[in-house]
C-alpha positions in Angstrom: -81.0 67.2 -48.2 -78.5 64.2 -48.3 -74.8 65.0 -48.3 -72.2 63.8 -50.7 -69.5 61.6 -49.3 -65.9 62.7 -49.9 -64.7 61.1 -53.2 -68.1 59.6 -53.8 -68.3 58.2 -57.4 -70.8 60.0 -59.7 -71.6 60.3 -63.4 -72.2 63.0 -66.0 -75.7 62.2 -67.4 -78.1 64.1 -69.7 -81.6 65.6 -69.8 -82.1 64.0 -73.2 -85.1 61.9 -72.1 -87.6 62.1 -69.2 -86.4 63.0 -65.8 -87.8 59.7 -64.4 -85.9 57.7 -67.0 -82.6 59.5 -66.6 -82.8 59.3 -62.8 -83.4 55.6 -63.1 -80.5 55.4 -65.5 -78.1 56.9 -63.0 -79.3 54.6 -60.2 -78.9 51.6 -62.5 -75.2 51.9 -61.9 -75.6 52.0 -58.1 -74.9 55.7 -58.1 -76.8 58.6 -56.5 -74.6 61.6 -57.5 -74.4 63.2 -60.9 -73.6 66.3 -63.0 -76.6 67.1 -65.1 -75.8 67.8 -68.7 -78.2 70.2 -70.5 -78.2 69.7 -74.3 -79.0 72.7 -76.6 -82.4 71.5 -77.6 -83.8 71.2 -74.1 -86.5 73.7 -73.0 -85.2 74.7 -69.6 -88.5 75.9 -68.3 -90.3 72.7 -69.2 -87.4 70.6 -67.9 -87.5 72.5 -64.6 -91.1 71.5 -64.0 -90.4 67.9 -64.8 -87.2 67.5 -62.8 -88.7 69.3 -59.8 -91.5 66.8 -59.8 -89.1 63.8 -60.0 -86.0 64.8 -58.1 -87.3 65.1 -54.5 -87.5 61.7 -52.9 -85.3 60.1 -55.7 -82.2 60.1 -53.4 -80.2 61.6 -56.2 -77.9 64.6 -55.6 -77.0 66.9 -58.6 -73.7 68.7 -58.0 -73.6 70.9 -61.2 -75.4 71.7 -64.4 -73.2 71.3 -67.6 -73.8 73.7 -70.5 -73.6 72.6 -74.1 -74.3 75.0 -76.9 -75.8 74.8 -80.4 -73.1 74.5 -83.1 -70.2 73.2 -81.0 -68.0 70.8 -83.0 -65.2 68.7 -81.5 -64.1 67.0 -84.7 -60.6 68.7 -84.8 -58.7 71.5 -83.2 -59.6 74.1 -85.8 -63.3 73.4 -85.4 -62.9 73.5 -81.6 -61.3 76.9 -81.8 -64.0 78.2 -84.1 -67.1 76.6 -82.5 -66.7 75.8 -78.9 -67.6 78.1 -76.1 -67.3 81.9 -76.5 -64.2 82.4 -78.7 -66.2 83.4 -81.8 -68.1 86.7 -81.3 -71.2 85.6 -83.3 -72.1 83.0 -80.6 -71.6 85.1 -77.5 -75.0 86.7 -77.1 -77.0 83.6 -77.6 -74.8 81.4 -75.5 -74.7 83.9 -72.7 -78.5 83.9 -72.8 -78.5 80.1 -72.8 -76.2 80.0 -69.8 -78.6 82.2 -67.9 -81.4 79.8 -68.7 -79.4 76.8 -67.5 -78.4 78.8 -64.3 -82.0 79.4 -63.6 -82.8 75.7 -64.2 -80.0 74.8 -61.9 -81.1 77.2 -59.2 -84.7 75.8 -59.4 -83.2 72.4 -58.7 -80.9 73.5 -55.9 -77.8 73.0 -57.9 -75.0 75.3 -56.8 -72.7 75.2 -59.9 -72.9 75.8 -63.6 -70.0 74.6 -65.9 -69.0 74.9 -69.5 -66.0 75.1 -71.9 -65.5 78.8 -72.6 -63.1 77.9 -75.5 -59.3 78.2 -75.9 -57.8 81.0 -73.7 -54.8 82.6 -75.5 -51.5 82.4 -73.7 -50.8 86.0 -74.6 -52.7 88.3 -72.2 -52.3 91.1 -74.8 -54.2 89.1 -77.4 -57.6 90.8 -78.0 -59.4 87.4 -77.5 -57.9 87.1 -74.1 -59.6 90.3 -73.0 -62.8 89.4 -74.6 -63.0 86.0 -72.9 -62.1 87.6 -69.6 -65.1 90.0 -69.9 -67.4 87.2 -71.0 -66.3 85.1 -68.0 -66.9 88.0 -65.7 -70.4 88.3 -67.1 -71.1 84.6 -66.7 -69.8 84.7 -63.1 -72.1 87.5 -62.4 -75.1 85.6 -63.9 -74.3 82.7 -61.6 -73.8 84.9 -58.6 -77.4 86.1 -58.9 -78.3 82.6 -57.8 -75.4 82.2 -55.4 -73.8 79.7 -57.8 -70.2 79.0 -58.8 -69.3 79.3 -62.5 -67.0 76.5 -63.4 -64.5 76.3 -66.2 -63.7 72.9 -67.8 -60.0 72.4 -68.0 -57.8 71.1 -70.8 -57.9 73.5 -73.7 -55.0 75.6 -72.2 -52.2 74.9 -69.8 -52.5 75.2 -66.1 -50.3 78.2 -66.1 -52.5 80.1 -68.6 -55.7 79.1 -66.7 -54.2 80.3 -63.4 -53.4 83.7 -64.8 -56.8 83.9 -66.4 -58.6 83.1 -63.2 -56.6 85.8 -61.4 -57.4 88.4 -64.1 -61.2 87.6 -64.1 -61.3 88.7 -60.4 -64.5 86.8 -59.4 -64.6 84.8 -56.2 -67.2 82.4 -57.7 -65.0 81.3 -60.6 -64.0 77.7 -60.1 -62.5 74.8 -62.0 -63.9 71.4 -63.1 -60.6 69.5 -63.5 -60.7 66.9 -66.4 -57.3 65.1 -66.6 -58.2 63.5 -69.9 -58.7 66.8 -71.6 -55.1 67.7 -70.7 -54.1 64.6 -72.7 -56.6 65.1 -75.6 -55.4 68.7 -76.2 -51.8 68.2 -75.4 -51.9 70.9 -72.8 -49.7 69.5 -70.0 -49.2 66.8 -67.5 -52.6 66.3 -65.7 -51.1 65.4 -62.3 -48.9 68.4 -62.2 -51.7 70.7 -63.5 -54.0 69.5 -60.7 -51.4 70.4 -58.1 -51.1 73.9 -59.7 -54.8 74.5 -59.8 -55.5 73.0 -56.4 -57.1 76.0 -54.7 -59.6 76.5 -57.6 -60.8 72.9 -58.1 -64.4 72.5 -57.2 -65.0 69.2 -59.1 -63.3 66.7 -61.2 -64.1 64.4 -64.2 -62.8 60.9 -64.2 -62.2 60.5 -67.9 -59.3 58.9 -69.8 -57.8 59.5 -73.2 -54.8 59.1 -75.6 -52.7 61.9 -77.1 -53.3 63.2 -80.7 -51.7 61.2 -83.5 -51.7 63.9 -86.1 -51.2 67.7 -86.5 -54.4 69.6 -85.8 -56.2 66.6 -84.4 -57.6 65.9 -81.0 -56.6 62.9 -79.0 -59.1 60.1 -78.5 -61.2 59.4 -75.4 -61.2 55.8 -74.1 -62.4 53.6 -71.2 -61.1 54.7 -67.8 -57.8 53.1 -67.1 -57.0 52.2 -70.7 -55.5 55.6 -71.6 -52.6 57.9 -70.6 -54.0 59.3 -67.3 -52.4 57.7 -64.3 -55.5 57.4 -62.2 -53.9 56.0 -59.0 -51.5 59.0 -59.1 -54.5 61.3 -59.9 -56.3 60.0 -56.8 -53.2 60.4 -54.7 -52.9 64.0 -55.9 -56.5 64.7 -55.0 -55.9 63.3 -51.5 -52.8 65.4 -51.2 -54.6 68.7 -52.1 -57.4 67.9 -49.7 -60.1 67.4 -52.3 -63.4 66.2 -50.8 -65.7 66.5 -53.8 -67.1 63.8 -56.1 -65.3 61.6 -58.6 -67.6 62.1 -61.6 -67.2 59.7 -64.5 -67.6 61.2 -67.9 -67.8 58.8 -70.9 -68.9 60.3 -74.2 -69.4 57.2 -76.3 -72.1 57.1 -79.0 -72.8 53.4 -78.7 -75.0 53.1 -75.6 -74.1 49.5 -74.9 -70.4 50.2 -75.0 -70.8 53.3 -73.0 -72.7 51.5 -70.2 -70.2 48.7 -70.1 -67.4 51.3 -69.9 -69.1 53.2 -67.1 -69.4 50.0 -65.1 -65.8 49.2 -65.6 -64.9 52.8 -64.5 -66.9 52.4 -61.3 -65.1 49.1 -60.5 -61.7 50.5 -61.3 -62.3 53.7 -59.2 -63.4 51.6 -56.3 -60.2 49.5 -56.5 -58.0 52.6 -56.9 -59.7 54.3 -53.9 -59.1 51.3 -51.7 -55.5 51.1 -52.7 -55.1 54.9 -51.9 -56.9 54.5 -48.6 -59.8 56.7 -49.6 
């Protein structure tokens, strides 16, 4: 199998259409590395057969599978608290089962990591929800461990300090972090460069995504084209270099208009190439 180059640029892309079409979509940007997003409606058994038929020989390397769950709503902070991840008990059984399905899909494709947002982790360790999320995370880590996979938490919905304590409390060696600097901005949860330094030993992967801070109470910030928001990406790359990160730089751009999204991805690639050159990467 081909190896990923240190700091190689990749893309989050989705299984929403045929494997052949989505692999061609990734390669249309001149990329060969991606995180495979798995939407709620996808039949993982059917998808496995299709992707296994198309992936070998494609030259594409999949670094992780990204879980999304039915009913998640990112329209505002209240809805995120209620609907995203595992914070609400009524979702946990079905979403744990879905995570298992995605882990099995990933295993069949040789993908060694499964990631998701587990929801807001309370800052108070005595909060009942903190303990509940700890137990859910242990369970999900154990699901992934059956396939020798890492279970990866998306950052941003809590501070680096809270996440560090939570990781220690979960006590699972295969619990890792996918560091998304824009999420720190969107949720107002801390300085992303400082947070990256704090989480350094747990960071398995990163998202290259940009955003602007919330403008109103209870609102999320807004995502934007890479380099147009509040994340200092030259400093972000310097921090990655400093901590010895050798993984991929995976662009994430969640923009509903496909033409705009594709243009923004191309801009992100060009900007990352420039910033990498300036940083000597």
